[in-house]
MDTraj code that builds the backbone (N, CA, C; nanometers):
import mdtraj as md
import numpy as np

residues = "MET ALA TRP ILE GLU PRO VAL THR ASN TRP SER ASN GLY ASN ARG PHE THR TYR ALA ASP MET ASN ARG ILE THR GLY ASN VAL ASN TYR LEU TYR PRO ALA ALA ASN LEU PRO THR TYR THR GLN ASN ASP PHE LEU THR ARG SER GLY TRP ASP ALA LEU LEU SER ALA LEU ASP THR LEU VAL THR ALA THR GLY LEU ASP ALA THR VAL PRO GLY ASP ALA MET THR GLY ASP THR MET ASN GLU VAL GLU SER LEU ILE LEU ALA LEU LYS GLU ARG ILE GLU LEU ARG ALA ALA GLN ALA VAL ALA THR ILE TYR ALA GLY ASP GLY ILE TYR THR ALA ASP ALA GLY GLN TYR PRO ASN ALA GLU ASN TYR VAL ARG GLY VAL".split()
xyz = np.array([
    [4.5161, -4.9005, -8.7590],
    [4.5169, -4.7834, -8.8424],
    [4.4861, -4.6620, -8.7569],
    [4.5446, -4.5502, -8.7897],
    [4.5246, -4.4270, -8.7154],
    [4.3949, -4.3580, -8.7577],
    [4.3434, -4.2774, -8.6674],
    [4.2228, -4.2003, -8.6953],
    [4.2560, -4.0926, -8.7984],
    [4.1688, -4.0753, -8.8981],
    [4.1809, -3.9693, -8.9981],
    [4.0517, -3.8889, -8.9925],
    [4.0634, -3.7589, -8.9782],
    [3.9458, -3.6731, -8.9635],
    [3.8488, -3.6944, -9.0809],
    [3.7214, -3.7223, -9.0509],
    [3.6232, -3.7452, -9.1573],
    [3.6001, -3.6200, -9.2424],
    [3.5596, -3.6417, -9.3651],
    [3.5221, -3.5345, -9.4563],
    [3.3702, -3.5238, -9.4516],
    [3.3206, -3.4063, -9.4148],
    [3.1759, -3.3924, -9.3988],
    [3.1181, -3.2842, -9.4905],
    [3.1906, -3.2506, -9.5953],
    [3.1407, -3.1490, -9.6881],
    [3.1293, -3.2050, -9.8303],
    [3.0797, -3.3277, -9.8398],
    [3.0618, -3.3925, -9.9695],
    [2.9511, -3.3233, -10.0478],
    [2.9669, -3.3200, -10.1792],
    [2.8590, -3.2784, -10.2679],
    [2.8436, -3.3869, -10.3737],
    [2.7342, -3.3848, -10.4450],
    [2.7087, -3.4896, -10.5437],
    [2.8076, -3.4866, -10.6591],
    [2.8822, -3.3785, -10.6752],
    [2.9814, -3.3705, -10.7818],
    [3.1170, -3.4281, -10.7440],
    [3.1376, -3.4608, -10.6157],
    [3.2659, -3.5156, -10.5711],
    [3.2828, -3.6591, -10.6176],
    [3.4066, -3.6936, -10.6513],
    [3.4387, -3.8328, -10.6856],
    [3.4736, -3.9077, -10.5572],
    [3.4239, -4.0277, -10.5474],
    [3.4517, -4.1149, -10.4343],
    [3.5650, -4.2078, -10.4764],
    [3.6784, -4.2023, -10.4045],
    [3.7959, -4.2795, -10.4427],
    [3.8262, -4.3873, -10.3402],
    [3.9234, -4.4704, -10.3743],
    [3.9657, -4.5747, -10.2805],
    [4.0235, -4.5117, -10.1537],
    [4.0869, -4.3943, -10.1658],
    [4.1405, -4.3259, -10.0471],
    [4.0276, -4.2833, -9.9537],
    [3.9153, -4.2403, -10.0102],
    [3.7989, -4.2050, -9.9284],
    [3.7460, -4.3275, -9.8546],
    [3.7343, -4.4379, -9.9275],
    [3.6848, -4.5602, -9.8639],
    [3.7817, -4.6084, -9.7570],
    [3.9125, -4.5946, -9.7809],
    [4.0104, -4.6342, -9.6796],
    [4.0009, -4.5466, -9.5550],
    [3.9736, -4.4174, -9.5729],
    [3.9564, -4.3301, -9.4566],
    [3.8347, -4.3751, -9.3776],
    [3.7247, -4.4008, -9.4473],
    [3.6008, -4.4407, -9.3806],
    [3.6178, -4.5756, -9.3110],
    [3.6655, -4.6757, -9.3834],
    [3.6806, -4.8085, -9.3223],
    [3.7893, -4.8080, -9.2160],
    [3.8935, -4.7294, -9.2369],
    [3.9998, -4.7198, -9.1366],
    [3.9485, -4.6601, -9.0068],
    [3.8633, -4.5576, -9.0180],
    [3.8067, -4.4968, -8.8976],
    [3.7117, -4.5925, -8.8261],
    [3.6341, -4.6686, -8.9031],
    [3.5458, -4.7676, -8.8403],
    [3.6302, -4.8750, -8.7721],
    [3.7349, -4.9217, -8.8376],
    [3.8244, -5.0210, -8.7755],
    [3.8923, -4.9638, -8.6514],
    [3.9228, -4.8356, -8.6511],
    [3.9818, -4.7692, -8.5341],
    [3.8854, -4.7750, -8.4158],
    [3.7570, -4.7493, -8.4433],
    [3.6561, -4.7496, -8.3376],
    [3.6105, -4.8898, -8.2997],
    [3.6154, -4.9816, -8.3966],
    [3.5597, -5.1157, -8.3785],
    [3.6497, -5.2156, -8.4519],
    [3.7649, -5.2504, -8.3908],
    [3.8609, -5.3380, -8.4587],
    [3.8024, -5.4711, -8.5045],
    [3.7019, -5.5227, -8.4348],
    [3.6431, -5.6507, -8.4738],
    [3.5709, -5.6429, -8.6079],
    [3.5405, -5.5230, -8.6546],
    [3.4764, -5.5086, -8.7859],
    [3.5679, -5.5610, -8.8958],
    [3.6980, -5.5393, -8.8788],
    [3.7979, -5.5913, -8.9720],
    [3.7633, -5.5602, -9.1176],
    [3.7261, -5.4346, -9.1430],
    [3.6934, -5.3936, -9.2790],
    [3.8211, -5.3856, -9.3615],
    [3.8139, -5.4162, -9.4911],
    [3.9345, -5.4258, -9.5733],
    [3.9932, -5.2898, -9.6101],
    [4.1180, -5.2935, -9.6533],
    [4.1855, -5.1782, -9.7117],
    [4.1735, -5.1916, -9.8632],
    [4.1467, -5.0812, -9.9291],
    [4.1255, -5.0822, -10.0737],
    [4.2478, -5.0261, -10.1460],
    [4.2693, -5.0725, -10.2682],
    [4.3734, -5.0182, -10.3558],
    [4.3049, -4.9507, -10.4735],
    [4.3832, -4.8823, -10.5525],
    [4.3256, -4.8143, -10.6687],
    [4.2699, -4.9120, -10.7724],
    [4.3031, -5.0377, -10.7598],
    [4.2524, -5.1398, -10.8518],
    [4.1279, -5.2107, -10.8000],
    [4.0846, -5.1773, -10.6772],
    [3.9679, -5.2418, -10.6182],
    [3.8404, -5.1656, -10.6518],
    [3.7316, -5.2377, -10.6488],
    [3.6000, -5.1781, -10.6668],
    [3.5219, -5.1969, -10.5385],
    [3.4481, -5.0953, -10.5012],
    [3.3597, -5.1088, -10.3866],
    [3.2391, -5.1908, -10.4318],
    [3.2182, -5.3022, -10.3657],
    [3.1070, -5.3905, -10.3993],
    [2.9912, -5.3681, -10.3031],
    [2.8785, -5.4228, -10.3388],
    [2.7616, -5.4141, -10.2512],
    [2.7899, -5.4811, -10.1173],
    [2.8585, -5.5956, -10.1207],
    [2.8878, -5.6646, -9.9943],
    [2.9848, -5.5831, -9.9095],
    [3.0785, -5.5119, -9.9715],
    [3.1699, -5.4254, -9.8970],
    [3.0969, -5.3097, -9.8311],
    [3.0030, -5.2493, -9.9052],
    [2.9237, -5.1394, -9.8496],
    [2.8334, -5.1904, -9.7377],
    [2.7723, -5.3080, -9.7586],
    [2.6864, -5.3663, -9.6556],
    [2.7658, -5.3980, -9.5282],
    [2.8909, -5.4436, -9.5432],
    [2.9748, -5.4722, -9.4260],
    [3.0022, -5.3439, -9.3484],
    [3.0256, -5.2336, -9.4196],
    [3.0472, -5.1042, -9.3542],
    [2.9222, -5.0617, -9.2788],
    [2.8062, -5.0688, -9.3449],
    [2.6813, -5.0291, -9.2795],
    [2.6501, -5.1179, -9.1596],
    [2.6811, -5.2456, -9.1689],
    [2.6604, -5.3370, -9.0571],
    [2.7487, -5.3000, -8.9380],
    [2.8737, -5.2664, -8.9656],
    [2.9649, -5.2252, -8.8579],
    [2.9153, -5.0962, -8.7932],
    [2.8664, -5.0027, -8.8743],
    [2.8119, -4.8785, -8.8184],
    [2.6892, -4.9070, -8.7330],
    [2.6034, -4.9975, -8.7780],
    [2.4850, -5.0343, -8.7010],
    [2.5243, -5.0952, -8.5668],
    [2.6258, -5.1800, -8.5673],
    [2.6744, -5.2403, -8.4431],
    [2.7256, -5.1325, -8.3477],
    [2.8007, -5.0364, -8.4006],
    [2.8538, -4.9287, -8.3168],
    [2.7428, -4.8404, -8.2614],
    [2.6435, -4.8092, -8.3433],
    [2.5305, -4.7279, -8.2962],
    [2.4583, -4.7997, -8.1830],
    [2.4344, -4.9275, -8.2002],
    [2.3655, -5.0063, -8.0976],
    [2.4495, -5.0154, -7.9699],
    [2.5778, -5.0435, -7.9848],
    [2.6657, -5.0614, -7.8686],
    [2.6836, -4.9329, -7.7892],
    [2.6850, -4.8198, -7.8564],
    [2.7072, -4.6929, -7.7872],
    [2.5789, -4.6272, -7.7405],
    [2.4646, -4.6751, -7.7912],
    [2.3380, -4.6134, -7.7546],
    [2.3172, -4.4779, -7.8193],
    [2.3923, -4.4500, -7.9237],
    [2.3796, -4.3229, -7.9939],
    [2.2436, -4.3162, -8.0619],
    [2.1749, -4.2046, -8.0447],
    [2.0445, -4.1865, -8.1076],
    [2.0681, -4.1413, -8.2516],
    [2.0914, -4.2381, -8.3393],
    [2.1229, -4.2084, -8.4786],
    [2.0739, -4.3218, -8.5667],
    [2.0569, -4.2895, -8.6920],
    [2.0163, -4.3881, -8.7909],
    [2.1317, -4.4106, -8.8872],
    [2.1574, -4.5348, -8.9178],
    [2.2621, -4.5679, -9.0144],
    [2.2107, -4.5301, -9.1531],
    [2.2934, -4.4583, -9.2306],
    [2.2501, -4.4175, -9.3649],
    [2.2173, -4.5373, -9.4532],
    [2.1436, -4.5093, -9.5586],
    [2.1052, -4.6143, -9.6519],
    [2.2167, -4.6474, -9.7492],
    [2.1797, -4.7137, -9.8558],
    [2.2811, -4.7627, -9.9480],
    [2.2996, -4.6768, -10.0723],
    [2.2337, -4.5631, -10.0807],
    [2.2532, -4.4732, -10.1950],
    [2.3919, -4.4092, -10.1864],
    [2.4645, -4.4142, -10.2948],
    [2.5999, -4.3578, -10.2962],
    [2.5934, -4.2133, -10.3464],
    [2.5445, -4.1237, -10.2611],
    [2.5323, -3.9831, -10.2958],
    [2.6201, -3.9007, -10.2026],
    [2.6370, -3.7741, -10.2373],
    [2.7109, -3.6846, -10.1493],
    [2.6462, -3.6747, -10.0129],
    [2.5125, -3.6711, -10.0100],
    [2.4416, -3.6640, -9.8816],
    [2.4677, -3.7887, -9.7972],
    [2.4671, -3.9050, -9.8607],
    [2.4943, -4.0287, -9.7873],
    [2.6365, -4.0280, -9.7320],
    [2.7321, -3.9829, -9.8114],
    [2.8716, -3.9775, -9.7637],
    [2.8835, -3.8840, -9.6444],
    [2.8149, -3.7689, -9.6499],
    [2.8150, -3.6773, -9.5354],
    [2.7545, -3.7435, -9.4128],
    [2.6456, -3.8175, -9.4324],
    [2.5809, -3.8867, -9.3211],
    [2.6725, -3.9931, -9.2618],
    [2.7385, -4.0705, -9.3477],
    [2.8289, -4.1761, -9.3005],
    [2.9438, -4.1155, -9.2215],
    [3.0083, -4.0157, -9.2777],
    [3.1258, -3.9592, -9.2099],
    [3.0865, -3.8808, -9.0850],
    [2.9715, -3.8136, -9.0880],
    [2.9245, -3.7445, -8.9672],
    [2.8891, -3.8442, -8.8582],
    [2.8301, -3.9575, -8.8969],
    [2.7982, -4.0619, -8.7998],
    [2.9258, -4.1188, -8.7379],
    [3.0266, -4.1416, -8.8184],
    [3.1535, -4.1937, -8.7661],
    [3.2132, -4.0952, -8.6664],
    [3.2069, -3.9664, -8.6972],
    [3.2579, -3.8641, -8.6048],
    [3.1768, -3.8630, -8.4753],
    [3.0448, -3.8723, -8.4855],
    [2.9602, -3.8757, -8.3654],
    [2.9880, -4.0004, -8.2819],
    [3.0122, -4.1131, -8.3470],
    [3.0457, -4.2364, -8.2746],
    [3.1775, -4.2217, -8.2003],
    [3.2754, -4.1608, -8.2634],
    [3.4046, -4.1393, -8.1970],
    [3.3865, -4.0526, -8.0732],
    [3.3090, -3.9460, -8.0868],
    [3.2846, -3.8573, -7.9721],
    [3.2123, -3.9320, -7.8600],
    [3.1155, -4.0160, -7.8951],
    [3.0412, -4.0921, -7.7947],
    [3.1324, -4.1921, -7.7245],
    [3.2153, -4.2610, -7.8011],
    [3.3068, -4.3596, -7.7422],
    [3.4078, -4.2914, -7.6509],
    [3.4603, -4.1770, -7.6924],
    [3.5545, -4.1038, -7.6076],
    [3.4866, -4.0554, -7.4794],
    [3.3620, -4.0097, -7.4904],
    [3.2874, -3.9669, -7.3721],
    [3.2648, -4.0840, -7.2770],
    [3.2245, -4.1981, -7.3319],
    [3.2032, -4.3164, -7.2483],
    [3.3321, -4.3596, -7.1784],
    [3.4443, -4.3518, -7.2502],
    [3.5726, -4.3883, -7.1903],
    [3.6069, -4.2924, -7.0766],
    [3.5832, -4.1643, -7.0956],
    [3.6109, -4.0660, -6.9909],
    [3.5201, -4.0874, -6.8705],
    [3.3948, -4.1204, -6.8952],
    [3.3015, -4.1469, -6.7858],
    [3.3423, -4.2716, -6.7086],
    [3.3905, -4.3726, -6.7787],
    [3.4325, -4.4959, -6.7116],
    [3.5496, -4.4696, -6.6192],
    [3.6398, -4.3837, -6.6612],
    [3.7545, -4.3499, -6.5781],
    [3.7092, -4.2733, -6.4546],
    [3.6078, -4.1883, -6.4697],
    [3.5630, -4.1046, -6.3591],
    [3.4676, -4.1754, -6.2638],
    [3.4120, -4.2885, -6.3035],
    [3.3146, -4.3579, -6.2201],
    [3.3853, -4.4418, -6.1145],
    [3.3433, -4.4243, -5.9905],
    [3.4003, -4.4990, -5.8789],
    [3.2852, -4.5544, -5.7971],
    [3.2951, -4.6796, -5.7617],
    [3.1880, -4.7435, -5.6872],
    [3.2182, -4.7416, -5.5381],
    [3.1138, -4.7563, -5.4573],
    [3.1273, -4.7539, -5.3126],
    [3.2323, -4.8552, -5.2675],
    [3.3226, -4.8089, -5.1822],
    [3.4255, -4.8965, -5.1278],
    [3.5541, -4.8961, -5.2068],
    [3.5524, -4.8446, -5.3265],
    [3.6745, -4.8381, -5.4067],
    [3.7446, -4.7052, -5.3828],
    [3.8742, -4.7098, -5.3752],
    [3.9504, -4.5874, -5.3603],
    [3.9737, -4.5220, -5.4944],
    [4.0124, -4.3963, -5.4915],
    [4.0479, -4.3229, -5.6125],
    [4.1996, -4.3216, -5.6200],
    [4.2554, -4.3623, -5.7328],
    [4.3992, -4.3710, -5.7474],
    [4.4485, -4.2799, -5.8587],
    [4.5707, -4.2328, -5.8438],
    [4.6377, -4.1604, -5.9513],
    [4.7711, -4.2273, -5.9753],
    [4.8265, -4.2051, -6.0916],
    [4.9529, -4.2688, -6.1267],
    [5.0684, -4.2168, -6.0428],
    [5.0621, -4.0905, -6.0046],
    [5.1779, -4.0336, -5.9361],
    [5.1623, -4.0224, -5.7842],
    [5.0405, -4.0134, -5.7340],
    [5.0230, -3.9859, -5.5918],
    [4.9628, -4.1015, -5.5131],
    [4.9321, -4.2109, -5.5788],
    [4.8697, -4.3209, -5.5071],
    [4.7247, -4.2905, -5.4780],
    [4.6736, -4.3448, -5.3672],
    [4.5320, -4.3281, -5.3358],
    [4.5066, -4.1928, -5.2709],
    [4.3974, -4.1280, -5.3154],
    [4.3584, -4.0020, -5.2527],
    [4.3059, -4.0299, -5.1120],
    [4.3390, -3.9469, -5.0137],
    [4.2831, -3.9655, -4.8794],
    [4.1340, -3.9310, -4.8804],
    [4.0614, -3.9912, -4.7907],
    [3.9188, -3.9648, -4.7724],
    [3.8356, -3.9934, -4.8970],
    [3.8795, -4.0818, -4.9805],
    [3.8052, -4.1132, -5.1011],
    [3.7286, -4.2450, -5.0882],
    [3.7396, -4.3108, -4.9738],
    [3.6695, -4.4372, -4.9531],
    [3.5196, -4.4137, -4.9501],
    [3.4457, -4.5143, -4.9930],
    [3.3001, -4.5171, -4.9876],
    [3.2336, -4.4021, -5.0618],
    [3.2996, -4.3508, -5.1631],
    [3.2397, -4.2489, -5.2464],
    [3.1351, -4.3159, -5.3352],
    [3.0180, -4.2587, -5.3407],
    [2.9123, -4.3103, -5.4259],
    [2.8767, -4.1999, -5.5260],
    [2.8779, -4.2356, -5.6512],
    [2.8492, -4.1386, -5.7551],
    [2.7109, -4.0779, -5.7343],
    [2.7029, -3.9452, -5.7402],
    [2.5759, -3.8771, -5.7267],
    [2.5426, -3.8371, -5.5844],
    [2.6255, -3.8741, -5.4874],
    [2.5981, -3.8390, -5.3480],
    [2.6953, -3.7317, -5.3038],
])
top = md.Topology()
chain = top.add_chain()
for i, resn in enumerate(residues, 1):
    res = top.add_residue(resn, chain, resSeq=i)
    for name in ("N", "CA", "C"):
        top.add_atom(name, md.element.get_by_symbol(name[0]), res)
traj = md.Trajectory(xyz[None], top)
């Protein structure tokens, strides 16, 4: 599933629909495919076990990324929805940052390569931070 920009301006008067849950679970599945959260239809109901599975996947992502964040509780309020969607956005930013850092990290003895120019000259024995 493709990334869909989270909604972070929830209020307690907003209705939570299956499309909202699909955006949330789809974004979590985008970041963490092993979560394998379900897709909802207009005939489905969000159950406690479905919500718990979402919170569990978010907890796994927070732990794996080292993000200094708390997974929201189980209250279905506008504030909780804002917290969930803001957390998903922060997780995406953290994962993208980690991916960029991994690409930029080079260990001693490894050359630096580019797709078009091959290995950069004088890049041997580069140690990060030196």
